[in-house]
TORDOSE-14648 format. One record per atom (N, C-alpha, C, O): x, y, z; atom name; chain; residue in one letter. Coordinates in nm, 4 decimals, decimal comma. Layout:
residues N
@X = X; Y = Y; Z = Z; atom = CA; chain = A; res = a
...
end
This chain:
residues 73
@X = 12,0920; Y = 8,7642; Z = 13,2228; atom = N; chain = A; res = m
@X = 11,9792; Y = 8,8442; Z = 13,1853; atom = CA; chain = A; res = m
@X = 11,8907; Y = 8,8667; Z = 13,3082; atom = C; chain = A; res = m
@X = 11,8555; Y = 8,7718; Z = 13,3781; atom = O; chain = A; res = m
@X = 11,8552; Y = 8,9926; Z = 13,3337; atom = N; chain = A; res = e
@X = 11,7731; Y = 9,0242; Z = 13,4492; atom = CA; chain = A; res = e
@X = 11,6267; Y = 8,9947; Z = 13,4214; atom = C; chain = A; res = e
@X = 11,5787; Y = 9,0105; Z = 13,3092; atom = O; chain = A; res = e
@X = 11,5571; Y = 8,9517; Z = 13,5250; atom = N; chain = A; res = a
@X = 11,4136; Y = 8,9266; Z = 13,5130; atom = CA; chain = A; res = a
@X = 11,3393; Y = 9,0600; Z = 13,5069; atom = C; chain = A; res = a
@X = 11,3782; Y = 9,1566; Z = 13,5724; atom = O; chain = A; res = a
@X = 11,2334; Y = 9,0641; Z = 13,4285; atom = N; chain = A; res = i
@X = 11,1501; Y = 9,1834; Z = 13,4186; atom = CA; chain = A; res = i
@X = 11,0435; Y = 9,1743; Z = 13,5267; atom = C; chain = A; res = i
@X = 10,9742; Y = 9,0730; Z = 13,5369; atom = O; chain = A; res = i
@X = 11,0293; Y = 9,2810; Z = 13,6092; atom = N; chain = A; res = p
@X = 10,9260; Y = 9,2774; Z = 13,7139; atom = CA; chain = A; res = p
@X = 10,7867; Y = 9,2589; Z = 13,6549; atom = C; chain = A; res = p
@X = 10,7593; Y = 9,3018; Z = 13,5428; atom = O; chain = A; res = p
@X = 10,6990; Y = 9,1946; Z = 13,7318; atom = N; chain = A; res = d
@X = 10,5620; Y = 9,1698; Z = 13,6867; atom = CA; chain = A; res = d
@X = 10,4862; Y = 9,2980; Z = 13,6574; atom = C; chain = A; res = d
@X = 10,3953; Y = 9,2986; Z = 13,5744; atom = O; chain = A; res = d
@X = 10,5226; Y = 9,4071; Z = 13,7248; atom = N; chain = A; res = d
@X = 10,4491; Y = 9,5321; Z = 13,7056; atom = CA; chain = A; res = d
@X = 10,5149; Y = 9,6238; Z = 13,6021; atom = C; chain = A; res = d
@X = 10,4786; Y = 9,7409; Z = 13,5913; atom = O; chain = A; res = d
@X = 10,6115; Y = 9,5711; Z = 13,5258; atom = N; chain = A; res = y
@X = 10,6775; Y = 9,6508; Z = 13,4225; atom = CA; chain = A; res = y
@X = 10,5820; Y = 9,6760; Z = 13,3065; atom = C; chain = A; res = y
@X = 10,5206; Y = 9,5830; Z = 13,2542; atom = O; chain = A; res = y
@X = 10,5698; Y = 9,8019; Z = 13,2667; atom = N; chain = A; res = i
@X = 10,4872; Y = 9,8405; Z = 13,1529; atom = CA; chain = A; res = i
@X = 10,5798; Y = 9,9095; Z = 13,0530; atom = C; chain = A; res = i
@X = 10,6383; Y = 10,0131; Z = 13,0843; atom = O; chain = A; res = i
@X = 10,5932; Y = 9,8536; Z = 12,9349; atom = N; chain = A; res = a
@X = 10,6814; Y = 9,9104; Z = 12,8327; atom = CA; chain = A; res = a
@X = 10,6252; Y = 10,0420; Z = 12,7807; atom = C; chain = A; res = a
@X = 10,5038; Y = 10,0595; Z = 12,7703; atom = O; chain = A; res = a
@X = 10,7136; Y = 10,1323; Z = 12,7488; atom = N; chain = A; res = s
@X = 10,6738; Y = 10,2598; Z = 12,6892; atom = CA; chain = A; res = s
@X = 10,6144; Y = 10,2357; Z = 12,5509; atom = C; chain = A; res = s
@X = 10,6617; Y = 10,1492; Z = 12,4772; atom = O; chain = A; res = s
@X = 10,5110; Y = 10,3117; Z = 12,5155; atom = N; chain = A; res = p
@X = 10,4528; Y = 10,2971; Z = 12,3817; atom = CA; chain = A; res = p
@X = 10,5333; Y = 10,3705; Z = 12,2732; atom = C; chain = A; res = p
@X = 10,4907; Y = 10,3760; Z = 12,1578; atom = O; chain = A; res = p
@X = 10,6465; Y = 10,4253; Z = 12,3089; atom = N; chain = A; res = c
@X = 10,7308; Y = 10,4998; Z = 12,2152; atom = CA; chain = A; res = c
@X = 10,7663; Y = 10,4137; Z = 12,0935; atom = C; chain = A; res = c
@X = 10,8011; Y = 10,2965; Z = 12,1074; atom = O; chain = A; res = c
@X = 10,7569; Y = 10,4733; Z = 11,9744; atom = N; chain = A; res = v
@X = 10,7941; Y = 10,4046; Z = 11,8507; atom = CA; chain = A; res = v
@X = 10,9122; Y = 10,4756; Z = 11,7833; atom = C; chain = A; res = v
@X = 10,9364; Y = 10,4589; Z = 11,6638; atom = O; chain = A; res = v
@X = 10,9846; Y = 10,5547; Z = 11,8624; atom = N; chain = A; res = s
@X = 11,1070; Y = 10,6248; Z = 11,8190; atom = CA; chain = A; res = s
@X = 11,0856; Y = 10,7242; Z = 11,7056; atom = C; chain = A; res = s
@X = 11,1740; Y = 10,7433; Z = 11,6220; atom = O; chain = A; res = s
@X = 10,9694; Y = 10,7872; Z = 11,7023; atom = N; chain = A; res = v
@X = 10,9449; Y = 10,8941; Z = 11,6057; atom = CA; chain = A; res = v
@X = 10,9723; Y = 11,0282; Z = 11,6724; atom = C; chain = A; res = v
@X = 11,0423; Y = 11,1120; Z = 11,6156; atom = O; chain = A; res = v
@X = 10,9185; Y = 11,0495; Z = 11,7913; atom = N; chain = A; res = c
@X = 10,9493; Y = 11,1641; Z = 11,8766; atom = CA; chain = A; res = c
@X = 10,9376; Y = 11,2991; Z = 11,8057; atom = C; chain = A; res = c
@X = 11,0293; Y = 11,3811; Z = 11,8099; atom = O; chain = A; res = c
@X = 10,8250; Y = 11,3200; Z = 11,7415; atom = N; chain = A; res = t
@X = 10,7944; Y = 11,4470; Z = 11,6764; atom = CA; chain = A; res = t
@X = 10,6580; Y = 11,4917; Z = 11,7272; atom = C; chain = A; res = t
@X = 10,5608; Y = 11,4165; Z = 11,7197; atom = O; chain = A; res = t
@X = 10,6509; Y = 11,6136; Z = 11,7785; atom = N; chain = A; res = v
@X = 10,5264; Y = 11,6629; Z = 11,8367; atom = CA; chain = A; res = v
@X = 10,4497; Y = 11,7459; Z = 11,7346; atom = C; chain = A; res = v
@X = 10,5037; Y = 11,8372; Z = 11,6721; atom = O; chain = A; res = v
@X = 10,3218; Y = 11,7113; Z = 11,7195; atom = N; chain = A; res = d
@X = 10,2329; Y = 11,7873; Z = 11,6320; atom = CA; chain = A; res = d
@X = 10,2047; Y = 11,9218; Z = 11,6995; atom = C; chain = A; res = d
@X = 10,1616; Y = 11,9252; Z = 11,8147; atom = O; chain = A; res = d
@X = 10,2287; Y = 12,0320; Z = 11,6289; atom = N; chain = A; res = p
@X = 10,2096; Y = 12,1632; Z = 11,6913; atom = CA; chain = A; res = p
@X = 10,0642; Y = 12,1952; Z = 11,7246; atom = C; chain = A; res = p
@X = 10,0380; Y = 12,2806; Z = 11,8093; atom = O; chain = A; res = p
@X = 9,9704; Y = 12,1289; Z = 11,6599; atom = N; chain = A; res = v
@X = 9,8286; Y = 12,1548; Z = 11,6858; atom = CA; chain = A; res = v
@X = 9,7784; Y = 12,0725; Z = 11,8039; atom = C; chain = A; res = v
@X = 9,7201; Y = 12,1272; Z = 11,8975; atom = O; chain = A; res = v
@X = 9,8007; Y = 11,9412; Z = 11,7999; atom = N; chain = A; res = t
@X = 9,7483; Y = 11,8534; Z = 11,9047; atom = CA; chain = A; res = t
@X = 9,8388; Y = 11,8461; Z = 12,0269; atom = C; chain = A; res = t
@X = 9,7950; Y = 11,8047; Z = 12,1343; atom = O; chain = A; res = t
@X = 9,9642; Y = 11,8859; Z = 12,0114; atom = N; chain = A; res = k
@X = 10,0643; Y = 11,8759; Z = 12,1192; atom = CA; chain = A; res = k
@X = 10,0862; Y = 11,7309; Z = 12,1611; atom = C; chain = A; res = k
@X = 10,1169; Y = 11,7020; Z = 12,2768; atom = O; chain = A; res = k
@X = 10,0698; Y = 11,6398; Z = 12,0641; atom = N; chain = A; res = q
@X = 10,0921; Y = 11,4976; Z = 12,0877; atom = CA; chain = A; res = q
@X = 10,2032; Y = 11,4489; Z = 11,9954; atom = C; chain = A; res = q
@X = 10,2238; Y = 11,5023; Z = 11,8864; atom = O; chain = A; res = q
@X = 10,2743; Y = 11,3462; Z = 12,0418; atom = N; chain = A; res = c
@X = 10,3729; Y = 11,2819; Z = 11,9559; atom = CA; chain = A; res = c
@X = 10,2993; Y = 11,2162; Z = 11,8399; atom = C; chain = A; res = c
@X = 10,2000; Y = 11,1466; Z = 11,8610; atom = O; chain = A; res = c
@X = 10,3469; Y = 11,2375; Z = 11,7183; atom = N; chain = A; res = v
@X = 10,2797; Y = 11,1796; Z = 11,6017; atom = CA; chain = A; res = v
@X = 10,3044; Y = 11,0289; Z = 11,5904; atom = C; chain = A; res = v
@X = 10,2350; Y = 10,9603; Z = 11,5154; atom = O; chain = A; res = v
@X = 10,4012; Y = 10,9782; Z = 11,6634; atom = N; chain = A; res = g
@X = 10,4301; Y = 10,8352; Z = 11,6596; atom = CA; chain = A; res = g
@X = 10,3514; Y = 10,7564; Z = 11,7617; atom = C; chain = A; res = g
@X = 10,2797; Y = 10,6630; Z = 11,7259; atom = O; chain = A; res = g
@X = 10,3636; Y = 10,7929; Z = 11,8900; atom = N; chain = A; res = c
@X = 10,2978; Y = 10,7149; Z = 11,9959; atom = CA; chain = A; res = c
@X = 10,1656; Y = 10,7755; Z = 12,0420; atom = C; chain = A; res = c
@X = 10,0891; Y = 10,7102; Z = 12,1131; atom = O; chain = A; res = c
@X = 10,1381; Y = 10,8987; Z = 12,0026; atom = N; chain = A; res = l
@X = 10,0151; Y = 10,9704; Z = 12,0353; atom = CA; chain = A; res = l
@X = 10,0043; Y = 11,0107; Z = 12,1821; atom = C; chain = A; res = l
@X = 9,8955; Y = 11,0441; Z = 12,2289; atom = O; chain = A; res = l
@X = 10,1163; Y = 11,0080; Z = 12,2555; atom = N; chain = A; res = r
@X = 10,1138; Y = 11,0580; Z = 12,3930; atom = CA; chain = A; res = r
@X = 10,1273; Y = 11,2097; Z = 12,3918; atom = C; chain = A; res = r
@X = 10,1866; Y = 11,2676; Z = 12,3007; atom = O; chain = A; res = r
@X = 10,0716; Y = 11,2728; Z = 12,4943; atom = N; chain = A; res = t
@X = 10,0880; Y = 11,4168; Z = 12,5100; atom = CA; chain = A; res = t
@X = 10,2260; Y = 11,4438; Z = 12,5697; atom = C; chain = A; res = t
@X = 10,2911; Y = 11,3530; Z = 12,6215; atom = O; chain = A; res = t
@X = 10,2692; Y = 11,5683; Z = 12,5620; atom = N; chain = A; res = l
@X = 10,3978; Y = 11,6045; Z = 12,6222; atom = CA; chain = A; res = l
@X = 10,3970; Y = 11,5755; Z = 12,7720; atom = C; chain = A; res = l
@X = 10,4972; Y = 11,5299; Z = 12,8272; atom = O; chain = A; res = l
@X = 10,2853; Y = 11,6017; Z = 12,8371; atom = N; chain = A; res = k
@X = 10,2736; Y = 11,5759; Z = 12,9806; atom = CA; chain = A; res = k
@X = 10,2888; Y = 11,4260; Z = 13,0093; atom = C; chain = A; res = k
@X = 10,3584; Y = 11,3872; Z = 13,1032; atom = O; chain = A; res = k
@X = 10,2239; Y = 11,3430; Z = 12,9286; atom = N; chain = A; res = e
@X = 10,2326; Y = 11,1983; Z = 12,9477; atom = CA; chain = A; res = e
@X = 10,3742; Y = 11,1472; Z = 12,9238; atom = C; chain = A; res = e
@X = 10,4226; Y = 11,0604; Z = 12,9965; atom = O; chain = A; res = e
@X = 10,4396; Y = 11,2006; Z = 12,8229; atom = N; chain = A; res = i
@X = 10,5772; Y = 11,1598; Z = 12,7933; atom = CA; chain = A; res = i
@X = 10,6691; Y = 11,1980; Z = 12,9088; atom = C; chain = A; res = i
@X = 10,7512; Y = 11,1175; Z = 12,9530; atom = O; chain = A; res = i
@X = 10,6548; Y = 11,3210; Z = 12,9574; atom = N; chain = A; res = g
@X = 10,7402; Y = 11,3692; Z = 13,0652; atom = CA; chain = A; res = g
@X = 10,7209; Y = 11,2963; Z = 13,1964; atom = C; chain = A; res = g
@X = 10,8154; Y = 11,2815; Z = 13,2738; atom = O; chain = A; res = g
@X = 10,5996; Y = 11,2505; Z = 13,2223; atom = N; chain = A; res = a
@X = 10,5692; Y = 11,1857; Z = 13,3497; atom = CA; chain = A; res = a
@X = 10,5882; Y = 11,0342; Z = 13,3472; atom = C; chain = A; res = a
@X = 10,5795; Y = 10,9699; Z = 13,4518; atom = O; chain = A; res = a
@X = 10,6136; Y = 10,9765; Z = 13,2313; atom = N; chain = A; res = w
@X = 10,6158; Y = 10,8307; Z = 13,2159; atom = CA; chain = A; res = w
@X = 10,7021; Y = 10,7609; Z = 13,3204; atom = C; chain = A; res = w
@X = 10,6593; Y = 10,6612; Z = 13,3785; atom = O; chain = A; res = w
@X = 10,8212; Y = 10,8107; Z = 13,3450; atom = N; chain = A; res = r
@X = 10,9139; Y = 10,7427; Z = 13,4363; atom = CA; chain = A; res = r
@X = 10,8641; Y = 10,7369; Z = 13,5798; atom = C; chain = A; res = r
@X = 10,9024; Y = 10,6472; Z = 13,6549; atom = O; chain = A; res = r
@X = 10,7797; Y = 10,8307; Z = 13,6186; atom = N; chain = A; res = t
@X = 10,7330; Y = 10,8351; Z = 13,7570; atom = CA; chain = A; res = t
@X = 10,5899; Y = 10,7841; Z = 13,7734; atom = C; chain = A; res = t
@X = 10,5367; Y = 10,7844; Z = 13,8843; atom = O; chain = A; res = t
@X = 10,5278; Y = 10,7407; Z = 13,6647; atom = N; chain = A; res = m
@X = 10,3902; Y = 10,6900; Z = 13,6721; atom = CA; chain = A; res = m
@X = 10,3866; Y = 10,5506; Z = 13,7329; atom = C; chain = A; res = m
@X = 10,4801; Y = 10,4716; Z = 13,7192; atom = O; chain = A; res = m
@X = 10,2752; Y = 10,5231; Z = 13,8007; atom = N; chain = A; res = s
@X = 10,2515; Y = 10,3884; Z = 13,8518; atom = CA; chain = A; res = s
@X = 10,2129; Y = 10,2986; Z = 13,7340; atom = C; chain = A; res = s
@X = 10,1772; Y = 10,3490; Z = 13,6274; atom = O; chain = A; res = s
@X = 10,2195; Y = 10,1676; Z = 13,7516; atom = N; chain = A; res = p
@X = 10,1756; Y = 10,0778; Z = 13,6440; atom = CA; chain = A; res = p
@X = 10,0312; Y = 10,1057; Z = 13,6005; atom = C; chain = A; res = p
@X = 9,9995; Y = 10,0975; Z = 13,4818; atom = O; chain = A; res = p
@X = 9,9450; Y = 10,1381; Z = 13,6950; atom = N; chain = A; res = q
@X = 9,8054; Y = 10,1672; Z = 13,6619; atom = CA; chain = A; res = q
@X = 9,7951; Y = 10,2934; Z = 13,5765; atom = C; chain = A; res = q
@X = 9,7168; Y = 10,2979; Z = 13,4817; atom = O; chain = A; res = q
@X = 9,8734; Y = 10,3950; Z = 13,6094; atom = N; chain = A; res = e
@X = 9,8731; Y = 10,5189; Z = 13,5312; atom = CA; chain = A; res = e
@X = 9,9259; Y = 10,4935; Z = 13,3898; atom = C; chain = A; res = e
@X = 9,8735; Y = 10,5477; Z = 13,2926; atom = O; chain = A; res = e
@X = 10,0294; Y = 10,4111; Z = 13,3793; atom = N; chain = A; res = k
@X = 10,0841; Y = 10,3779; Z = 13,2476; atom = CA; chain = A; res = k
@X = 9,9820; Y = 10,3032; Z = 13,1632; atom = C; chain = A; res = k
@X = 9,9693; Y = 10,3291; Z = 13,0435; atom = O; chain = A; res = k
@X = 9,9095; Y = 10,2110; Z = 13,2247; atom = N; chain = A; res = r
@X = 9,8048; Y = 10,1387; Z = 13,1514; atom = CA; chain = A; res = r
@X = 9,6966; Y = 10,2353; Z = 13,1024; atom = C; chain = A; res = r
@X = 9,6443; Y = 10,2201; Z = 12,9920; atom = O; chain = A; res = r
@X = 9,6636; Y = 10,3347; Z = 13,1854; atom = N; chain = A; res = a
@X = 9,5627; Y = 10,4344; Z = 13,1473; atom = CA; chain = A; res = a
@X = 9,6112; Y = 10,5176; Z = 13,0288; atom = C; chain = A; res = a
@X = 9,5327; Y = 10,5488; Z = 12,9393; atom = O; chain = A; res = a
@X = 9,7392; Y = 10,5538; Z = 13,0272; atom = N; chain = A; res = v
@X = 9,7953; Y = 10,6307; Z = 12,9159; atom = CA; chain = A; res = v
@X = 9,7928; Y = 10,5467; Z = 12,7883; atom = C; chain = A; res = v
@X = 9,7568; Y = 10,5967; Z = 12,6817; atom = O; chain = A; res = v
@X = 9,8306; Y = 10,4206; Z = 12,7988; atom = N; chain = A; res = i
@X = 9,8291; Y = 10,3335; Z = 12,6813; atom = CA; chain = A; res = i
@X = 9,6864; Y = 10,3185; Z = 12,6287; atom = C; chain = A; res = i
@X = 9,6648; Y = 10,3185; Z = 12,5075; atom = O; chain = A; res = i
@X = 9,5898; Y = 10,3058; Z = 12,7182; atom = N; chain = A; res = a
@X = 9,4491; Y = 10,2967; Z = 12,6758; atom = CA; chain = A; res = a
@X = 9,4069; Y = 10,4265; Z = 12,6064; atom = C; chain = A; res = a
@X = 9,3368; Y = 10,4227; Z = 12,5053; atom = O; chain = A; res = a
@X = 9,4492; Y = 10,5408; Z = 12,6603; atom = N; chain = A; res = a
@X = 9,4158; Y = 10,6692; Z = 12,5979; atom = CA; chain = A; res = a
@X = 9,4789; Y = 10,6796; Z = 12,4595; atom = C; chain = A; res = a
@X = 9,4162; Y = 10,7302; Z = 12,3664; atom = O; chain = A; res = a
@X = 9,6014; Y = 10,6327; Z = 12,4454; atom = N; chain = A; res = c
@X = 9,6682; Y = 10,6349; Z = 12,3144; atom = CA; chain = A; res = c
@X = 9,5962; Y = 10,5442; Z = 12,2154; atom = C; chain = A; res = c
@X = 9,5834; Y = 10,5776; Z = 12,0976; atom = O; chain = A; res = c
@X = 9,5496; Y = 10,4302; Z = 12,2633; atom = N; chain = A; res = d
@X = 9,4735; Y = 10,3397; Z = 12,1766; atom = CA; chain = A; res = d
@X = 9,3450; Y = 10,4067; Z = 12,1291; atom = C; chain = A; res = d
@X = 9,3062; Y = 10,3919; Z = 12,0132; atom = O; chain = A; res = d
@X = 9,2793; Y = 10,4800; Z = 12,2179; atom = N; chain = A; res = e
@X = 9,1576; Y = 10,5532; Z = 12,1801; atom = CA; chain = A; res = e
@X = 9,1914; Y = 10,6620; Z = 12,0774; atom = C; chain = A; res = e
@X = 9,1181; Y = 10,6807; Z = 11,9803; atom = O; chain = A; res = e
@X = 9,3008; Y = 10,7325; Z = 12,0987; atom = N; chain = A; res = r
@X = 9,3425; Y = 10,8371; Z = 12,0046; atom = CA; chain = A; res = r
@X = 9,3725; Y = 10,7761; Z = 11,8678; atom = C; chain = A; res = r
@X = 9,3453; Y = 10,8369; Z = 11,7643; atom = O; chain = A; res = r
@X = 9,4286; Y = 10,6560; Z = 11,8686; atom = N; chain = A; res = a
@X = 9,4633; Y = 10,5903; Z = 11,7425; atom = CA; chain = A; res = a
@X = 9,3394; Y = 10,5560; Z = 11,6604; atom = C; chain = A; res = a
@X = 9,3484; Y = 10,5370; Z = 11,5391; atom = O; chain = A; res = a
@X = 9,2240; Y = 10,5481; Z = 11,7261; atom = N; chain = A; res = n
@X = 9,0996; Y = 10,5213; Z = 11,6535; atom = CA; chain = A; res = n
@X = 9,0567; Y = 10,6401; Z = 11,5684; atom = C; chain = A; res = n
@X = 8,9810; Y = 10,6237; Z = 11,4728; atom = O; chain = A; res = n
@X = 9,1044; Y = 10,7596; Z = 11,6024; atom = N; chain = A; res = t
@X = 9,0638; Y = 10,8797; Z = 11,5286; atom = CA; chain = A; res = t
@X = 9,1801; Y = 10,9532; Z = 11,4635; atom = C; chain = A; res = t
@X = 9,1592; Y = 11,0463; Z = 11,3858; atom = O; chain = A; res = t
@X = 9,3026; Y = 10,9119; Z = 11,4950; atom = N; chain = A; res = q
@X = 9,4205; Y = 10,9781; Z = 11,4410; atom = CA; chain = A; res = q
@X = 9,5140; Y = 10,8744; Z = 11,3789; atom = C; chain = A; res = q
@X = 9,5183; Y = 10,7595; Z = 11,4229; atom = O; chain = A; res = q
@X = 9,5866; Y = 10,9143; Z = 11,2795; atom = N; chain = A; res = v
@X = 9,6826; Y = 10,8259; Z = 11,2152; atom = CA; chain = A; res = v
@X = 9,8202; Y = 10,8513; Z = 11,2764; atom = C; chain = A; res = v
@X = 9,8635; Y = 10,9659; Z = 11,2878; atom = O; chain = A; res = v
@X = 9,8878; Y = 10,7446; Z = 11,3153; atom = N; chain = A; res = r
@X = 10,0243; Y = 10,7574; Z = 11,3664; atom = CA; chain = A; res = r
@X = 10,1173; Y = 10,7766; Z = 11,2477; atom = C; chain = A; res = r
@X = 10,1103; Y = 10,7031; Z = 11,1493; atom = O; chain = A; res = r
@X = 10,2036; Y = 10,8754; Z = 11,2580; atom = N; chain = A; res = l
@X = 10,2937; Y = 10,9082; Z = 11,1477; atom = CA; chain = A; res = l
@X = 10,4378; Y = 10,8794; Z = 11,1831; atom = C; chain = A; res = l
@X = 10,4771; Y = 10,8841; Z = 11,2997; atom = O; chain = A; res = l
@X = 10,5158; Y = 10,8496; Z = 11,0809; atom = N; chain = A; res = g
@X = 10,6591; Y = 10,8332; Z = 11,0976; atom = CA; chain = A; res = g
@X = 10,7305; Y = 10,9657; Z = 11,0753; atom = C; chain = A; res = g
@X = 10,6662; Y = 11,0667; Z = 11,0467; atom = O; chain = A; res = g
@X = 10,8612; Y = 10,9662; Z = 11,0879; atom = N; chain = A; res = k
@X = 10,9396; Y = 11,0879; Z = 11,0694; atom = CA; chain = A; res = k
@X = 10,9272; Y = 11,1429; Z = 10,9280; atom = C; chain = A; res = k
@X = 10,9489; Y = 11,2618; Z = 10,9044; atom = O; chain = A; res = k
@X = 10,8922; Y = 11,0555; Z = 10,8345; atom = N; chain = A; res = d
@X = 10,8761; Y = 11,0977; Z = 10,6959; atom = CA; chain = A; res = d
@X = 10,7360; Y = 11,1523; Z = 10,6690; atom = C; chain = A; res = d
@X = 10,7056; Y = 11,1930; Z = 10,5569; atom = O; chain = A; res = d
@X = 10,6505; Y = 11,1531; Z = 10,7717; atom = N; chain = A; res = g
@X = 10,5149; Y = 11,2038; Z = 10,7565; atom = CA; chain = A; res = g
@X = 10,4174; Y = 11,1024; Z = 10,7016; atom = C; chain = A; res = g
@X = 10,2990; Y = 11,1324; Z = 10,6858; atom = O; chain = A; res = g
@X = 10,4653; Y = 10,9823; Z = 10,6721; atom = N; chain = A; res = k
@X = 10,3788; Y = 10,8777; Z = 10,6193; atom = CA; chain = A; res = k
@X = 10,3224; Y = 10,7935; Z = 10,7345; atom = C; chain = A; res = k
@X = 10,3860; Y = 10,7822; Z = 10,8393; atom = O; chain = A; res = k
@X = 10,2051; Y = 10,7351; Z = 10,7161; atom = N; chain = A; res = p
@X = 10,1448; Y = 10,6537; Z = 10,8226; atom = CA; chain = A; res = p
@X = 10,2340; Y = 10,5389; Z = 10,8649; atom = C; chain = A; res = p
@X = 10,2951; Y = 10,4719; Z = 10,7816; atom = O; chain = A; res = p
@X = 10,2409; Y = 10,5168; Z = 10,9966; atom = N; chain = A; res = l
@X = 10,3174; Y = 10,4049; Z = 11,0512; atom = CA; chain = A; res = l
@X = 10,2347; Y = 10,2784; Z = 11,0388; atom = C; chain = A; res = l
@X = 10,1118; Y = 10,2813; Z = 11,0432; atom = O; chain = A; res = l
@X = 10,3038; Y = 10,1694; Z = 11,0235; atom = N; chain = A; res = k
@X = 10,2388; Y = 10,0384; Z = 11,0231; atom = CA; chain = A; res = k
@X = 10,2776; Y = 9,9713; Z = 11,1536; atom = C; chain = A; res = k
@X = 10,3776; Y = 9,8999; Z = 11,1608; atom = O; chain = A; res = k
@X = 10,1961; Y = 9,9952; Z = 11,2586; atom = N; chain = A; res = v
@X = 10,2253; Y = 9,9386; Z = 11,3907; atom = CA; chain = A; res = v
@X = 10,1284; Y = 9,8314; Z = 11,4284; atom = C; chain = A; res = v
@X = 10,1391; Y = 9,7737; Z = 11,5366; atom = O; chain = A; res = v
end
């Protein structure tokens, strides 16, 4: 088993991968299309900022599953 680097930041993806046509955000993880596309090339600090932004979005938006029902995350 390989060691995980100290600066590894896991993706906030919850495998829903459906974009809301109004907000242009994934209804599962609440990332924008731009954030999703750039994730692989972001620095650890940028990834932490995206996760913080998603947490803020979660305070005002409900994360949905593929069935349209609220996720329990």
